[in-house]
ZATINU-386371 format. One record per residue (C-alpha): residue number from 1; residue in three letters; x, y, z. Coordinates in nm, 2 decimals, always signed. Layout:
REM residues N
   num   residuo        X        Y        Z
   NUM       ALA        X        Y        Z
...
REM end
This chain:
REM residues 268
   num   residuo        X        Y        Z
     1       MET    -4.98    +2.42    +3.93
     2       PHE    -5.03    +2.14    +3.67
     3       GLU    -4.68    +2.21    +3.56
     4       GLN    -4.51    +2.13    +3.90
     5       LEU    -4.74    +1.83    +3.95
     6       TRP    -4.65    +1.71    +3.56
     7       LEU    -4.26    +1.74    +3.69
     8       ASN    -4.29    +1.58    +4.06
     9       MET    -4.47    +1.28    +3.86
    10       PHE    -4.14    +1.22    +3.70
    11       ALA    -3.89    +1.30    +4.01
    12       GLY    -3.66    +1.00    +4.10
    13       ARG    -3.84    +0.80    +3.81
    14       ASP    -3.74    +0.60    +3.49
    15       VAL    -3.91    +0.87    +3.26
    16       GLY    -3.99    +0.61    +2.99
    17       PHE    -4.17    +0.38    +3.22
    18       VAL    -4.38    +0.67    +3.37
    19       LEU    -4.49    +0.78    +3.03
    20       VAL    -4.59    +0.45    +2.92
    21       VAL    -4.79    +0.40    +3.20
    22       PHE    -4.95    +0.72    +3.22
    23       SER    -5.02    +0.68    +2.86
    24       PHE    -5.20    +0.35    +2.86
    25       VAL    -5.41    +0.45    +3.17
    26       MET    -5.50    +0.80    +3.01
    27       HIS    -5.62    +0.60    +2.73
    28       GLU    -5.83    +0.32    +2.88
    29       LEU    -5.98    +0.59    +3.13
    30       PHE    -6.07    +0.87    +2.84
    31       TYR    -6.18    +0.61    +2.60
    32       PHE    -6.39    +0.39    +2.83
    33       GLY    -6.52    +0.70    +3.04
    34       ARG    -6.64    +0.85    +2.73
    35       TYR    -6.83    +0.60    +2.62
    36       LEU    -6.99    +0.57    +2.97
    37       PRO    -7.27    +0.83    +2.94
    38       PHE    -7.37    +0.68    +2.63
    39       PHE    -7.39    +0.32    +2.75
    40       LEU    -7.61    +0.46    +3.04
    41       LEU    -7.85    +0.63    +2.80
    42       ASP    -7.95    +0.32    +2.64
    43       PHE    -8.13    +0.22    +2.94
    44       PHE    -8.36    +0.52    +2.93
    45       PRO    -8.64    +0.48    +2.68
    46       SER    -8.68    +0.86    +2.66
    47       MET    -8.33    +0.88    +2.47
    48       LYS    -8.41    +0.64    +2.21
    49       LYS    -8.55    +0.93    +2.00
    50       TYR    -8.18    +1.10    +1.98
    51       LYS    -8.04    +0.75    +1.83
    52       LEU    -7.94    +0.74    +1.49
    53       GLN    -8.07    +0.38    +1.41
    54       PRO    -8.31    +0.31    +1.71
    55       LYS    -8.43    +0.00    +1.60
    56       LYS    -8.11    -0.19    +1.64
    57       GLU    -7.99    -0.29    +2.03
    58       ASN    -7.70    -0.28    +2.19
    59       SER    -7.73    -0.62    +2.34
    60       ALA    -7.50    -0.75    +2.59
    61       PRO    -7.35    -1.04    +2.40
    62       LEU    -7.23    -0.76    +2.11
    63       ILE    -7.09    -0.53    +2.41
    64       LYS    -6.89    -0.85    +2.53
    65       LYS    -6.75    -0.90    +2.21
    66       CYS    -6.65    -0.58    +2.14
    67       LEU    -6.47    -0.56    +2.48
    68       TYR    -6.29    -0.90    +2.46
    69       LYS    -6.16    -0.82    +2.12
    70       LEU    -6.06    -0.45    +2.24
    71       LEU    -5.89    -0.55    +2.55
    72       ILE    -5.65    -0.78    +2.33
    73       ASN    -5.61    -0.49    +2.08
    74       HIS    -5.51    -0.25    +2.39
    75       PHE    -5.29    -0.50    +2.52
    76       PHE    -5.10    -0.67    +2.25
    77       ILE    -5.13    -0.37    +2.01
    78       GLN    -5.16    -0.05    +2.12
    79       LEU    -4.96    -0.10    +2.42
    80       PRO    -4.63    -0.20    +2.21
    81       MET    -4.72    +0.09    +2.01
    82       MET    -4.69    +0.30    +2.31
    83       LEU    -4.36    +0.16    +2.40
    84       GLY    -4.20    +0.26    +2.10
    85       PHE    -4.33    +0.58    +2.03
    86       HIS    -4.16    +0.77    +2.33
    87       PRO    -3.80    +0.70    +2.27
    88       LEU    -3.87    +0.76    +1.88
    89       ALA    -4.03    +1.14    +1.95
    90       GLU    -3.82    +1.20    +2.22
    91       MET    -3.49    +1.09    +1.93
    92       PHE    -3.64    +1.38    +1.78
    93       GLY    -3.66    +1.63    +2.03
    94       MET    -3.98    +1.61    +2.22
    95       LYS    -3.98    +1.78    +2.55
    96       ILE    -4.11    +1.55    +2.82
    97       VAL    -3.97    +1.68    +3.20
    98       ASP    -3.99    +2.05    +3.10
    99       VAL    -4.18    +2.36    +3.13
   100       PHE    -4.52    +2.38    +2.97
   101       PRO    -4.58    +2.52    +2.62
   102       THR    -4.74    +2.84    +2.53
   103       TRP    -5.07    +2.85    +2.47
   104       GLN    -5.01    +2.98    +2.10
   105       SER    -4.80    +2.69    +2.02
   106       PHE    -5.00    +2.46    +2.18
   107       LEU    -5.34    +2.56    +1.99
   108       LEU    -5.13    +2.57    +1.68
   109       GLN    -4.98    +2.22    +1.73
   110       ILE    -5.33    +2.09    +1.83
   111       THR    -5.50    +2.24    +1.51
   112       VAL    -5.22    +2.10    +1.26
   113       PHE    -5.27    +1.75    +1.43
   114       PHE    -5.65    +1.76    +1.36
   115       ILE    -5.59    +1.84    +0.99
   116       PHE    -5.31    +1.62    +0.91
   117       GLU    -5.51    +1.31    +1.09
   118       ASP    -5.81    +1.41    +0.88
   119       PHE    -5.63    +1.41    +0.58
   120       TYR    -5.45    +1.09    +0.65
   121       HIS    -5.77    +0.91    +0.78
   122       TYR    -5.97    +0.99    +0.49
   123       TRP    -5.75    +0.87    +0.21
   124       MET    -5.64    +0.54    +0.45
   125       HIS    -5.99    +0.48    +0.53
   126       ARG    -6.13    +0.52    +0.18
   127       ALA    -5.82    +0.28    +0.06
   128       MET    -5.99    +0.03    +0.32
   129       HIS    -6.30    +0.02    +0.11
   130       ILE    -6.09    -0.13    -0.18
   131       PRO    -6.25    -0.46    -0.21
   132       SER    -5.94    -0.70    -0.11
   133       LEU    -5.85    -0.46    +0.20
   134       TYR    -6.21    -0.45    +0.29
   135       LYS    -6.25    -0.82    +0.26
   136       HIS    -5.91    -0.91    +0.47
   137       VAL    -5.89    -0.60    +0.69
   138       HIS    -6.17    -0.33    +0.73
   139       LYS    -6.45    -0.58    +0.74
   140       VAL    -6.38    -0.64    +1.09
   141       HIS    -6.45    -0.27    +1.20
   142       HIS    -6.79    -0.26    +1.02
   143       GLU    -6.91    -0.59    +1.21
   144       PHE    -7.11    -0.34    +1.37
   145       SER    -7.36    -0.16    +1.11
   146       ALA    -7.50    +0.05    +1.39
   147       PRO    -7.20    +0.14    +1.61
   148       PHE    -7.20    +0.25    +1.97
   149       GLY    -6.89    +0.42    +2.13
   150       ILE    -6.63    +0.15    +2.23
   151       THR    -6.68    +0.02    +1.84
   152       ALA    -6.41    +0.29    +1.74
   153       GLU    -6.12    +0.08    +1.78
   154       TYR    -6.27    -0.22    +1.72
   155       ALA    -6.07    -0.31    +1.41
   156       HIS    -5.79    -0.57    +1.24
   157       PRO    -5.47    -0.51    +1.41
   158       ILE    -5.31    -0.40    +1.04
   159       GLU    -5.60    -0.10    +1.04
   160       THR    -5.50    -0.05    +1.38
   161       VAL    -5.14    +0.02    +1.31
   162       VAL    -5.26    +0.20    +0.98
   163       LEU    -5.51    +0.42    +1.07
   164       GLY    -5.31    +0.51    +1.43
   165       PHE    -5.03    +0.67    +1.24
   166       GLY    -5.27    +0.93    +1.15
   167       THR    -5.30    +1.01    +1.53
   168       VAL    -4.90    +1.00    +1.59
   169       GLY    -4.79    +1.05    +1.29
   170       GLY    -4.88    +1.43    +1.31
   171       PRO    -4.69    +1.52    +1.62
   172       VAL    -4.36    +1.29    +1.49
   173       LEU    -4.36    +1.48    +1.16
   174       TRP    -4.41    +1.81    +1.33
   175       VAL    -4.13    +1.74    +1.59
   176       MET    -3.89    +1.61    +1.34
   177       ALA    -3.94    +1.92    +1.13
   178       THR    -3.94    +2.18    +1.43
   179       GLY    -3.79    +2.04    +1.70
   180       ASP    -4.07    +2.18    +1.89
   181       LEU    -4.30    +1.96    +2.10
   182       HIS    -4.39    +1.89    +2.45
   183       VAL    -4.53    +1.56    +2.55
   184       VAL    -4.84    +1.72    +2.72
   185       THR    -4.95    +1.89    +2.40
   186       MET    -4.91    +1.51    +2.24
   187       PHE    -5.12    +1.38    +2.51
   188       THR    -5.39    +1.66    +2.49
   189       TRP    -5.42    +1.58    +2.13
   190       ILE    -5.47    +1.21    +2.21
   191       ILE    -5.75    +1.25    +2.45
   192       LEU    -5.89    +1.49    +2.20
   193       ARG    -5.91    +1.22    +1.93
   194       LEU    -6.03    +0.95    +2.19
   195       LEU    -6.31    +1.19    +2.26
   196       GLN    -6.37    +1.25    +1.92
   197       THR    -6.37    +0.92    +1.78
   198       VAL    -6.58    +0.76    +2.08
   199       ASP    -6.84    +1.03    +1.99
   200       ALA    -6.86    +0.97    +1.63
   201       HIS    -6.91    +0.62    +1.69
   202       SER    -7.20    +0.67    +1.96
   203       GLY    -7.49    +0.64    +1.76
   204       TYR    -7.64    +0.89    +1.93
   205       ASP    -7.73    +1.29    +1.81
   206       PHE    -7.84    +1.54    +2.00
   207       PRO    -7.98    +1.92    +1.90
   208       PHE    -7.64    +2.04    +2.10
   209       SER    -7.43    +1.80    +1.95
   210       LEU    -7.10    +2.00    +1.77
   211       HIS    -7.19    +1.98    +1.38
   212       ASN    -7.52    +2.13    +1.46
   213       TRP    -7.34    +2.45    +1.56
   214       PHE    -7.04    +2.40    +1.32
   215       PRO    -7.13    +2.25    +1.03
   216       PHE    -6.82    +2.13    +0.91
   217       TRP    -6.76    +1.88    +1.19
   218       ALA    -6.81    +1.53    +1.11
   219       GLY    -6.97    +1.37    +1.45
   220       ALA    -7.19    +1.06    +1.48
   221       GLU    -7.45    +1.17    +1.25
   222       HIS    -7.21    +1.18    +0.97
   223       HIS    -7.03    +0.86    +1.04
   224       ASP    -7.34    +0.65    +1.14
   225       TYR    -7.44    +0.65    +0.76
   226       HIS    -7.10    +0.53    +0.66
   227       HIS    -7.16    +0.22    +0.89
   228       MET    -7.51    +0.18    +0.83
   229       ALA    -7.45    +0.18    +0.42
   230       PHE    -7.09    +0.09    +0.41
   231       ILE    -7.00    +0.36    +0.17
   232       ASN    -6.94    +0.75    +0.20
   233       ASN    -6.83    +0.97    +0.47
   234       PHE    -6.47    +0.87    +0.50
   235       SER    -6.34    +1.15    +0.68
   236       SER    -6.30    +1.13    +1.11
   237       SER    -6.32    +1.48    +1.21
   238       PHE    -6.41    +1.72    +0.95
   239       ARG    -6.67    +1.70    +0.66
   240       TRP    -6.50    +1.88    +0.39
   241       TRP    -6.29    +1.62    +0.24
   242       ASP    -6.60    +1.41    +0.16
   243       THR    -6.76    +1.72    +0.02
   244       TRP    -6.44    +1.84    -0.19
   245       PHE    -6.43    +1.47    -0.33
   246       GLY    -6.76    +1.37    -0.41
   247       THR    -6.78    +1.10    -0.18
   248       ASP    -7.08    +1.20    +0.05
   249       LEU    -7.34    +1.23    -0.25
   250       LYS    -7.55    +0.92    -0.15
   251       TYR    -7.54    +1.04    +0.19
   252       LEU    -7.69    +1.38    +0.08
   253       ALA    -7.93    +1.20    -0.11
   254       HIS    -8.01    +0.97    +0.18
   255       LYS    -8.07    +1.31    +0.42
   256       GLU    -8.30    +1.48    +0.14
   257       GLN    -8.50    +1.12    +0.15
   258       GLN    -8.54    +1.14    +0.53
   259       LYS    -8.65    +1.53    +0.48
   260       ALA    -8.90    +1.43    +0.25
   261       THR    -9.04    +1.13    +0.45
   262       ALA    -9.06    +1.34    +0.78
   263       ALA    -9.27    +1.60    +0.58
   264       ALA    -9.47    +1.34    +0.42
   265       LYS    -9.56    +1.20    +0.78
   266       LYS    -9.67    +1.56    +0.88
   267       VAL    -9.89    +1.59    +0.57
   268       GLN   -10.06    +1.29    +0.71
REM end
């Protein structure tokens, strides 16, 4: 049924135009839609106990400032990137108006894209903290020491392009090497990446958060420390690069300090 709906969407229409419109609308819906529950939670005092930095409020001026720069970023940086991506990927053989991929190839490719993006993001993000790059580029993203969902893409245009390659680079390299990639897999990957990054910047950590079930998953609890302390925890989806390269030592010390403080309060 979904395959037929997909094929019907292109019937009698310009494929490139439909893809760009679909890409942009999909991005906006999932990006802001994923943020909406976190935005609403801010109005419930009972939810404050799940905030990672409860003393810092997401004021209306802060949200407006973020929205203003985000929309400029989306329309004048990301939309042109979308216009350029599809002709490039199609040139290397990405399937568009075609039958859907098998679930085996779908899962394999999504897994590879997650691993590639996380590896790339770790090193590029770590490079962004070189003093000169931080001062002129990455500092924009760190204007929010207590992030909230939509701050995920609040960044300097150079950072948007450089780190954005981690998301589109995996699929492009894959289709260049194998000639096997359906755009539906690409879109699914982007949706999952949007859900992941908005969650990581949400500022909330719940008992059911994914990292409590899969310790290697990063999540908001891991990334929030990076914004609070401006150091450590450079990965996007997984924790293993930070663990293997020792860029989570101060974060781990912070967690131990939190446990010690909580234990002391219980004794009192």
